[in-house]
Structures are given as C-alpha cells and as structure tokens.
N, C-alpha and C positions, 0 to 999 in steps of 0.2 A: 504493500500500500504506500509506504513512505517513498519508495523509489519511483513509482509510477506518477505520483503527484508531483514530486520534485522535477521529474523529467518533463512533464507537461509545462510546468511553470518556466523551466529553463528555455523551452522552445517558444514561449510566448511572451518573452520579456518586452520585445518591441511593441507588441499589441497592448500590453499593459501601459507602457509609456504613452502610446498613441491615445488610449482612452483617457489617461490622466490629462494629457495636453488638451484634449477636446473639452473635458469637463471644466478644467481651470480656465480655458479660453472663453467660457460663457460667463459673463458677468452676472453674479447671482447674490448680490447683497440682500439682506433680509427684506428690504422694502421694494426690491426689483421683481415684481411678480412675473413679468414677461420673461426675464432671464431664468428665473427659477422654474417656470413651466417648461422652458426649453431643456433645462437639465433633466427634469422629470421625464420628458418624452424620450430623451436620449437613453436614459437608464431603462425605461420601460422596454425599448427595443431590445436591449441586451438581455433583460430578464425573460421576455417572451420567447426569444430565440432558444432559451433553455427549457421551455415548456412551463414556465411560471405563469400563472394568471395574474394580471395586473389590474388594479382598480384605483382610480384617482378619487381622492376626497377633495371635491371642489371647494375652493375658498374665494372669497370676494376681495379681501384686503391683502391676503398673503398668497404665496405660491401654493399651488395644489399639492397635497401630500399624496405619495404613492405607496400603496400596499401591494406587495408581490407575494404570492403564495405558491409553494411548490406543488407539483402535480399530486392530486389526491388529497390536498390539504383544504379543509373547509373551515368556516368559522362557526360551525354548529356547536353550541354549548353542550349538547347532549352526548357528544362523543366521549368515549371512555377515557379514564385518566392516563392509560398507556398511550393514547393518541394525542395527548396535548403537544402542541408544537414547540419548537425552539424559536425564540424571538431574537431577531437581529435588528438593530437600528443604526441609522446613520443620517446626518442632516446634510441638506444640499445648500444651505445658505452660508454666506460668509459675512464678516463684519464690515467689509469694504463697500461703501456706497456706490451708486451707479456712476457718479462723475469722478471716481477715483483715478489717479494717474497710475496706480498700481494695477494694471490690467493686462499683464503679459505673462507668458510662461517661458522659462528657460531652464536649461540643465547643463551640467558639466559632467565630468567622468564620475563624480562621487555623489552629486546632489541634484535635486530638482527644486526649482523656485517658482513661486507664483501665489496669487491670492487664493487661499483655501487649500493649497497643496498639502498642508499638514492638517488643517482644521476646516473640513475634514474630507476633502475629495480624494486624497490618497487612501483613506480608509474605505471609501466606497469602492474604489478599484480593487482593493484587497478582498472585500467581500464578494464582489462580482466574479473575480477570477478564481477565488477559492471554489465557488459553486461551478464555474466552468470546468475546472479541473476534475471535480467530483463527477460531473456528468460525463466527461470524456473518458474517465477511467472506470465508469460504472460503479462508483463507490458512493453515490448519493445516498444519504441515510434514509431508512424507512420512516424515521420520525419526521413528521411534517415540519416545514420551515416557513415562518412568516418574517418577511423583511420589510421594515418600514423605512421609507425615505421621506423625512419631513423637511419643511421649508422655513422653520421659524425658531430653531434652537438658539441661535445667537441673541435673540431678544426674549428668551424665557419660555419658548414653546407655548405661547398663549392659545393657539388654535389647534395644536397637535397633542397637548398634554392628555386630554381625555381619551383620544385615540390610543396613545401609547399605554396609558394605564389600563384601558379595557383589554388590549391585546396581551399585556403583561399578566393580568389576572387569569387569562385563559391559557397561559404558557407554563412550561416546566421550569425553564430558566432562560437567561438572556445574555446576549453578547452585544457590546457597543463598540464601534470601530473608530473611536477617537484615536488620535495619534499616541503612540507609545513614547516612553522616555528614551533619551539617548544612551542610557546604560541598561536598556532592556526592560525598563519598568512597564508593567501592566497594572491596571488599577483595580484593587480589591475593595477600596473604600474611598469616599469623597466627603468633604465637608458639605453641610447645607449652607444656604445663604438667603439673606433677605435684602432687598433693595428698597430703601425707605426715603421718603422726602418729608422734610419739615418746612412749613410755610408759616412765617410769623407776621402778624399785623400789628403795627404800632400807630402812632399819631404824628403826622407830618408837621414840620415847623421849621423856622429859621434858626440855624445854629447860634446866631448872635443873641437870640432871646431865650435860649434854652434854660429851663429851670433845673433845680437839683435833681428832680426825679423825672427827667424827660422820658417819654414813652417811645424810646428808640427800638425799632424792630431788630436792628443789628445788635444792640446791646443785649436784648433778651435772647437772641439766637446764640450769642457768644457764651452765655451761661449754659445753655443747653448743649452746645458743642463740647464744652469741658466735661459736663456730666456724662455724655455719651462716650467720650474717649476714655473715661474711667472704667468703662465696661470691659476694656481689653484685659484678657486673662490668658496669656500664651500657654501657661501650664495646663489649662483645661481646654486648649484648642479654640479659644474664643478670640476673634478679632472684630473690632468695631472701628470703622474708618469714615471720617467726614471728608469726602473726596472733593466736593465743590461747594462754594457758597456764592450767593449773589444778594445784592441789596443796595438800597440807597440811590440817590440821584447825584450827589456831589458832596464835597467836604463841608460845605456851608449849609447843609440841610440835615434835619433829623429824619432818619430813615423811617418811612411808613411801611415798607415791605422788605422782607429778607427771607431767603430760603436756603436750604442745604440738602445735598444728596448724600446718603449714608449707605455704606455697605457693611453688612454684618455676616460673619461666618462662624460656624460651630460644628461640632462633631457629635455630641451626645443628643439623642432624640429629644430628651426633655428640655434641652436648652432653648429650642425655638420658641415655645410658648413663654418661657420665663423671660427671655430677652425681649420679646415683643411686648410683654406686659411692663417691663422696666422702662422701655423707650416710650410707651404710652404715658407712663407716670411722668417722665421727664418732659414730654410734650405738654402735659396738662398743668404742670407746676408753673405758676406765674411768679417770676422773680421781680420783674419790672412792672409796676402798676400801669394799667392802660394798654397792655399788650395781650394778645392771645395767639394761640398756635394751633395749626391743623396738621395732623400726621397722616400720611398716606403710605400704605404698603403697596409698592408698585409691582414688584415681582418677588417670588420666593421659590426655592426648591428645598425639599426636605433633605436631611442628612442621609448618606449612604454608609452606614456603619460597617466596620470590619467584622462582619458576622462569621460564625463558624461555617455556615453554609457557603458563604463566598470564599472563605479560605479553603474549604474542601474542594470546591470547583477549581480554585487556583492551583492547588497541589496536583490535581489530575492534569491540568494544562502543563504544569511544569514538568511532569513525568514525560509527556509527549515532547515538549521542547528539548529536554535533556537528550532524548533519543535522536533528535534531529540536529543536535549540536548548536541549538539556539539558546542564548541566555535570556531568561526571564526572571524578574524579581518583583515581589508585590510592592505596591505603593499606595499610601493614603494621600490622595491628591487634594490640593487646596481648592482648586477650581471645581465648578459644577458642570453637569451635563445631563442628558436625558437618562443616564444611568441612575441619577438620584430619584427621578420620577418612577422608574421601574422598581427600584429597591423599596419604595414606599408601598408598592403593590404586594410586597411580601414574598417575592421569589428571588433566588440567587441570581446575581448579575456580576459579570466581569467586564471591565471597560479597558480602553487603551490598547486594543488589539490591532490598531492600524499601524502604518509604518512609523518608524522612529523619526521624530522631527523636533523642531524648536523654532523659537522666535515667531510663533503664530500671533496673529493680530498686529503684525508689523510688516513693513515692506521688505524685511529680510527673511520672511517666512520660508522655511525649507524642510525637505525630508532627505534622509539618507537613502540614496537610490537602491542600494543593495537590500535595504530592509523592506522595500516594496514587495519583492518576490519572496524574501524569507518569511515575512509575516503572512503572505498569501499561502505559502506552503504550510505554515503552522496552523493557520485558521482552517484550511481544508482538512487537515488531520484532526483538528478539534471536532469539527462537524461530523467527520466519519467515525470517530472513535468514542466520543462521549455522548451517551444518550440516557 
C-alpha cells in the first residue's frame, strides 16, 4: 500500500503543482464571492472526476460552500454507526482582499509562494491528490468520506459553521488540512478565541473648558483597557489583547466616542464563559460619570482541547508517519480554525495535515515544496488505514 501510493504521488508531482498554481491564481478573498465560486467549481470538477457527488450550498453574501461525498456515501441519519463517514474540511478563502497586489504564484526549487498557498490551498491539493491516489491504487476506504470546502473560514465561518457542525455530529472523526508546522507539527489541540468590540459614549466638549470630571469616552475606555489587559494569564493559557483603539476628533476636544477591538484566547473549556462574563463586568462598570459602554461579541470559536481521543488519533497517525519516514509531532496551536468548531461537536479531530509552511497572512507566505507530496502520501495512508 505504502509503495503504490508513494509511486502515484511521485509520478504526479507536476499535476499537483499545476492544480496549486490554478487555485492560488484565482483571487478568493473572503469577500470575493465570484472568485470563491470559481475555486469551488474548479474543485468540484476534480472531485466529480473521482466519482464524488458534489453539492453546492448556495450563499448570497459569501462564496458557495461545496460538499463532496464519496460514492455510496449519503447523509441519511438512519445509517448504522459503522457507516458514519470520515469528515475532511478545508477552506477556499484567503485573507487577501480583491484589490491586493499580492496576486501571483511563484516557486523555486524548494518553495512555493502565493496568496493562500499555505493557508490553505496547499492543503486542498493534499486532500484532493490523496483521494486521487487512493482511487488509482484501488485503496479507497469503504468508510464513506465527506469533504467540505467552505468559503468563509478566515472571517469566522459565519455561514458554514452550522454546516460543519451538522456534518461533524454525523461523522466518526475528522481531519482538517490547514498547513503543518515547519518541524513536522500537526495539530492535536487549539486555543479558543473571542473577538470583542467595546464602544464607549461620552459627552463632547471643548478641551479648554473641561471640568475635573469630564465625560471623556477615551478616558473611560482607557480604564477598561487596563482592566482587560489584567486578564492575561500565560500560565493558564489565557491571552487578552486590545489590538486597536479609535476615538476623538482632535486634541482640543473631549472625546464623545471611543472604541476598541479585543482578542481573547484560552484553552480550558470553562474559560470562555468566565472570561466573557468578566469582560461584560468591565464593560458595565462606569468609572467616569456621564459615560456608558456597549460590548459586542463579534466572533468566537470554542477551544479544541488536547483530549485523549485526539491524542489516540494522533498516535495512530504517527505510527503511519514513522513507517513512511515522515516526522510528525503534536502541537497545541495558538490560532483557531474550523477544527475548533468540529471539536465542539464532540468527535476526535486532527488538524495541520496540509503541507508545511509559514508566514501565512503575509506577502511572504510559502510552503515547502517537498512537503506537498509527502503530506499527500501521509494523508492517503491515513485515509486507507485508519477507520
């Protein structure tokens, strides 16, 4: 099995790179619906050629989501527990807007560069070619496979979250094809996060006539910022960061409006509600008379703890990787992905199975070219051997 899959991948390296170049060459920022739909149609052709049935989940504001099911796989909830599918997910969107100057693909002997090459179009190529190898070698598992390609992960999966959770609850376990780490890391756990906005209202006035207790929105927000930063607790895996602030009209005015954007990360499942309650308290507490504050939870993803079920799945993957001579190590990753959403559905999930890369979300984004086929070989063996 190992040799036939590796031989297939060795003979199709150029095809893998060609598909990667095609996908990266289609601008698919999260708000570029036309581009995302082009990516989806391109992928659907690849999946249908392998006998997968493809269904688009039409969206108005976002790109359409694609659900591909292996032959014989249906979404009938009455099917027996032994027939529950394996879930694979990967997102088609990137963080780069439609008018970005970073709109090209290039490669050298060792690396591939381009928008989304690591996050995560390289992972989509890994998944597609792993399945192509299994079909060619007649090693496609009997266990059904559901592959979701969603279009809005980079903005919190607002329109695909319910779809992913629904399919996760109907699945045995899941794999997510975000990029792996440069030292062979694959993701067995992730922190959860919350994106929060505070908007403070004060009373405008001329700075020259300010009284002792001026109702400055900026001053009130400053007290809240200090309180939020005190929530940081690295020993418990908690980070709270006020990333941007805005407010006021000029130095000679008392600010009537001020706002702040906050990112909070945590690992323990119970920390989400506790931290949210604490920030609500901070928002509600009035330090400067004449001011008030509104708190908005903009997006959130639950934590993906390092559970024993995840680690058991990792150990099985590591056994396969060791036999292939591929280094993998478990990672608790600070960032979030759709794996967080899947973990919340209560099934084991391993992430970071895409090619090894770095500098994503920047114009220096790249993957290690060798890892594109190595990870495809590994993923094909995972699908064939772990059921």
